[in-house]
C-alpha positions as CSV (number, residue, x, y, z in Angstrom):
1,M,45.3,57.5,15.3
2,A,42.8,55.8,13.2
3,Q,39.8,54.6,14.9
4,R,39.5,50.9,14.0
5,Q,36.5,49.8,11.8
6,Q,33.8,48.4,13.8
7,P,32.3,45.1,12.0
8,A,28.7,45.6,11.1
9,P,25.9,44.5,13.4
10,H,24.9,41.9,11.0
11,A,28.7,40.5,10.8
12,R,28.9,40.4,14.7
13,A,25.7,38.3,14.9
14,T,26.9,35.8,12.2
15,A,30.4,35.6,13.8
16,A,28.9,35.0,17.2
17,S,26.5,32.3,16.2
18,A,29.4,30.7,14.1
19,A,31.5,30.7,17.4
20,A,28.6,29.3,19.4
21,A,28.0,26.5,16.7
22,T,31.7,25.3,16.8
23,D,31.9,25.3,20.6
24,G,30.0,22.3,21.3
25,R,27.4,24.2,23.6
26,V,25.1,26.2,21.7
27,R,23.8,25.0,18.0
28,S,22.5,27.2,15.6
29,L,19.5,26.7,13.0
30,W,21.9,28.1,10.5
31,F,24.4,25.7,11.0
32,D,22.5,22.4,11.6
33,P,22.9,20.1,8.7
34,P,19.7,19.4,6.7
35,S,17.5,16.8,8.2
36,D,17.3,13.5,6.1
37,D,14.4,13.4,4.2
38,Q,13.6,9.8,5.3
39,D,12.9,11.0,8.8
40,R,10.0,13.4,7.6
41,R,6.6,12.7,8.1
42,P,5.2,11.6,4.9
43,R,3.0,13.7,3.2
44,L,-0.8,12.9,3.7
45,T,-2.7,11.8,0.9
46,R,-5.9,10.1,0.1
47,D,-4.1,7.1,-0.8
48,R,-2.1,7.1,2.4
49,V,-5.4,7.6,4.4
50,V,-7.0,4.8,2.6
51,A,-3.7,2.4,3.2
52,E,-3.7,3.4,6.9
53,A,-7.4,2.5,7.3
54,L,-6.8,-0.9,5.7
55,A,-3.8,-1.7,8.2
56,L,-6.0,-0.6,11.2
57,I,-8.5,-2.9,10.4
58,A,-6.1,-5.8,9.6
59,E,-4.4,-5.1,12.9
60,D,-7.3,-3.9,15.3
61,G,-10.6,-5.3,13.5
62,I,-13.2,-3.2,11.9
63,Q,-14.9,-1.7,14.8
64,A,-11.7,-0.1,15.4
65,L,-11.8,2.1,12.5
66,T,-12.9,5.3,13.4
67,M,-12.1,9.0,11.8
68,R,-10.5,9.9,15.3
69,S,-8.5,6.6,15.5
70,L,-7.3,7.0,11.8
71,A,-6.0,10.3,12.7
72,A,-4.2,9.1,15.5
73,R,-2.5,6.5,13.6
74,L,-1.4,9.1,11.1
75,G,-0.2,11.4,13.5
76,V,-2.6,14.2,12.4
77,V,-5.7,16.0,13.8
78,P,-9.2,14.6,12.8
79,G,-9.6,17.4,10.5
80,A,-6.7,16.7,8.3
81,V,-8.4,13.4,7.1
82,Y,-11.8,15.1,6.6
83,H,-9.4,17.1,4.0
84,H,-9.1,14.0,1.9
85,V,-12.6,12.1,2.6
86,R,-15.5,13.8,3.5
87,N,-16.9,11.3,6.3
88,K,-16.7,7.7,7.4
89,Q,-18.8,6.4,4.6
90,Q,-16.7,7.7,1.9
91,L,-14.0,6.2,3.6
92,Q,-15.6,2.8,3.5
93,D,-16.1,3.1,-0.1
94,L,-12.7,4.1,-0.9
95,I,-11.6,1.2,1.1
96,L,-13.5,-1.1,-0.6
97,D,-12.8,0.0,-4.1
98,N,-9.1,-0.2,-3.3
99,V,-9.8,-3.9,-1.9
100,L,-11.9,-5.1,-4.9
101,A,-9.1,-3.5,-7.2
102,E,-6.9,-7.0,-6.1
103,V,-9.7,-9.2,-7.8
104,D,-8.6,-10.2,-11.2
105,V,-11.9,-9.8,-13.4
106,H,-9.9,-10.9,-16.6
107,L,-11.5,-14.5,-17.5
108,D,-11.0,-17.1,-19.9
109,H,-13.8,-16.7,-22.4
110,A,-13.0,-20.1,-23.4
111,L,-14.4,-21.4,-20.4
112,G,-18.0,-22.1,-20.1
113,W,-20.1,-19.4,-18.2
114,T,-20.7,-21.4,-15.2
115,D,-16.9,-21.9,-14.8
116,Q,-16.2,-18.3,-15.6
117,L,-18.4,-17.6,-12.7
118,K,-17.2,-19.9,-10.2
119,V,-13.6,-18.7,-11.0
120,L,-14.5,-15.1,-10.3
121,A,-16.2,-16.2,-7.1
122,H,-13.0,-18.0,-5.8
123,R,-11.2,-14.8,-6.5
124,L,-13.4,-12.5,-4.8
125,R,-13.8,-14.6,-1.7
126,Q,-9.6,-15.1,-1.7
127,V,-9.5,-11.2,-1.6
128,L,-11.9,-10.5,0.8
129,E,-10.5,-13.0,3.2
130,Q,-7.0,-11.5,2.9
131,H,-8.5,-8.3,4.4
132,P,-10.4,-9.5,7.3
133,G,-13.5,-7.1,8.2
134,V,-13.7,-5.6,4.8
135,A,-16.4,-8.0,3.7
136,G,-18.5,-6.9,6.8
137,I,-18.3,-3.3,5.3
138,L,-19.6,-4.9,1.7
139,K,-22.5,-6.2,3.3
140,S,-23.7,-2.6,4.4
141,R,-22.1,-0.6,1.6
142,D,-23.0,-0.7,-2.3
143,P,-19.8,0.9,-3.8
144,L,-20.0,2.2,-7.3
145,G,-16.2,2.8,-7.5
146,P,-14.4,1.9,-10.7
147,H,-13.0,-1.5,-9.5
148,S,-16.4,-2.4,-7.8
149,L,-18.1,-1.5,-11.2
150,A,-15.5,-3.8,-13.0
151,L,-16.3,-6.6,-10.7
152,A,-20.2,-6.3,-11.3
153,E,-19.5,-6.3,-14.8
154,A,-17.4,-9.6,-15.0
155,F,-20.2,-11.3,-12.8
156,L,-22.9,-9.9,-15.4
157,E,-21.2,-10.7,-18.6
158,P,-21.5,-14.4,-18.2
159,L,-24.9,-14.4,-17.1
160,E,-26.0,-12.2,-20.1
161,A,-24.2,-14.4,-22.3
162,A,-25.8,-17.6,-21.1
163,G,-29.2,-16.0,-22.5
164,F,-30.5,-14.9,-18.9
165,G,-33.1,-12.7,-18.9
166,D,-32.8,-9.3,-17.4
167,R,-34.6,-9.8,-14.2
168,D,-33.1,-13.3,-13.5
169,A,-29.5,-12.2,-14.4
170,G,-30.0,-9.6,-11.8
171,L,-31.3,-12.1,-9.2
172,A,-28.6,-14.5,-10.0
173,F,-25.8,-11.6,-9.8
174,F,-26.8,-11.1,-6.3
175,L,-27.2,-14.6,-5.2
176,L,-23.6,-15.5,-6.2
177,V,-22.2,-12.1,-4.7
178,D,-24.3,-12.4,-1.5
179,Y,-23.2,-15.9,-1.2
180,T,-19.5,-15.2,-1.7
181,I,-19.4,-12.1,0.6
182,G,-21.5,-13.9,3.3
183,F,-19.0,-16.8,3.6
184,A,-16.2,-14.3,3.7
185,V,-17.7,-12.6,6.5
186,S,-17.6,-15.8,8.3
187,S,-14.2,-16.0,8.1
188,T,-11.7,-18.4,10.2
189,S,-10.5,-15.1,12.2
190,T,-14.1,-14.2,13.3
191,S,-16.0,-17.5,13.5
192,V,-16.1,-19.3,17.0
193,N,-17.0,-22.4,15.0
194,E,-14.4,-22.2,12.5
195,Q,-11.4,-21.5,15.3
196,R,-12.8,-24.7,17.1
197,V,-12.5,-27.0,14.5
198,R,-9.2,-26.0,13.2
199,D,-7.6,-27.2,16.4
200,P,-7.4,-30.9,16.4
201,A,-7.5,-31.4,19.9
202,T,-10.8,-29.4,20.3
203,R,-12.2,-30.9,17.2
204,A,-11.6,-34.6,18.8
205,Q,-13.4,-33.2,21.9
206,L,-16.2,-32.1,20.2
207,H,-16.5,-35.3,18.3
208,Q,-16.6,-37.4,21.4
209,F,-19.2,-35.1,22.6
210,F,-21.6,-35.9,19.4
211,R,-20.7,-39.6,19.9
212,S,-21.7,-39.4,23.7
213,L,-25.1,-37.9,23.0
214,P,-28.3,-40.2,23.7
215,P,-28.9,-41.9,20.3
216,D,-32.6,-42.0,20.9
217,Q,-32.7,-38.2,21.1
218,F,-30.3,-37.3,18.7
219,P,-29.7,-40.0,16.3
220,A,-28.6,-37.7,13.5
221,L,-26.0,-35.9,15.6
222,V,-24.5,-39.2,16.9
223,A,-24.1,-40.6,13.2
224,L,-23.4,-37.4,11.4
225,G,-21.8,-34.7,14.2
226,E,-18.1,-35.6,13.3
227,H,-18.8,-35.0,9.6
228,V,-20.3,-31.7,10.0
229,W,-17.9,-30.1,12.4
230,V,-14.8,-30.6,10.4
231,D,-12.3,-28.4,8.9
232,N,-13.3,-28.1,5.5
233,R,-14.0,-24.3,4.9
234,D,-12.3,-24.4,1.1
235,E,-14.6,-27.6,0.3
236,R,-17.7,-26.4,1.8
237,F,-17.5,-22.9,-0.4
238,T,-17.0,-25.0,-3.5
239,A,-19.8,-27.3,-3.0
240,G,-22.1,-24.5,-2.2
241,L,-20.7,-22.7,-5.1
242,H,-21.4,-25.6,-7.5
243,V,-25.2,-26.1,-6.2
244,L,-25.7,-22.5,-6.8
245,V,-24.4,-22.3,-10.3
246,D,-26.0,-25.8,-11.0
247,G,-29.3,-24.5,-10.0
248,L,-28.7,-21.7,-12.1
249,E,-27.9,-23.7,-15.1
250,Q,-31.3,-25.6,-14.4
251,V,-33.3,-22.5,-14.4
252,R,-31.7,-21.5,-17.7
253,H,-33.0,-24.7,-19.1
254,S,-36.5,-23.7,-17.7
255,P,-37.6,-20.4,-18.6
256,S,-41.0,-20.9,-17.6
257,D,-39.8,-21.6,-14.0
258,P,-37.8,-18.1,-13.2
259,I,-35.7,-17.8,-10.2
């Protein structure tokens, strides 16, 4: 009698796997449906590292940004982050350039040089305050990325066109940038004073306190306190910028009296 042909070993294994995959008890890798790409972790790139660093700063503050905390947020080991950025300083420079890319540096050259500078300063402040904590990095770093350089060029061009000497143009540049960055550093989310004056009830109590001070000791505070501690942040920035730029205009007309 002919002997029944036995299936090859690999065929038996395949058949067993197929049976196991269909009996509802055991599942095999070979018969699992492919996972949805949307469920997979996004590939780690430098752009993703910078984007998550910005998100971390926005949620937890600049002090929370460390290479270890960023790696935890990304779901990787710290060494994976260092594969894309050399150190925290380079990460900060990349963050700054990413944020400064949002500043529109294209100016209407039909405007006078003073108005061009004012427009640019307002744009820079707006972007920095949309990213709380980043202005603080800008005070400690001097980024030289492409967008940082484009912003510097946009500030220097009107000063050069206005006829400022080389030294005075450099000083004027830093006066404008330092004023704008400094104002953004004291943003409403970090300044105790700003938070206090933004609340109407707290502001009213503060004004009442100034009016109750002994007028013989604090006559100026009694008279002017309620006009100083007010919710006028935008007005203050604009007023300070006008004074600064108007001062530069005076210097431009007085070459014998440099900055």
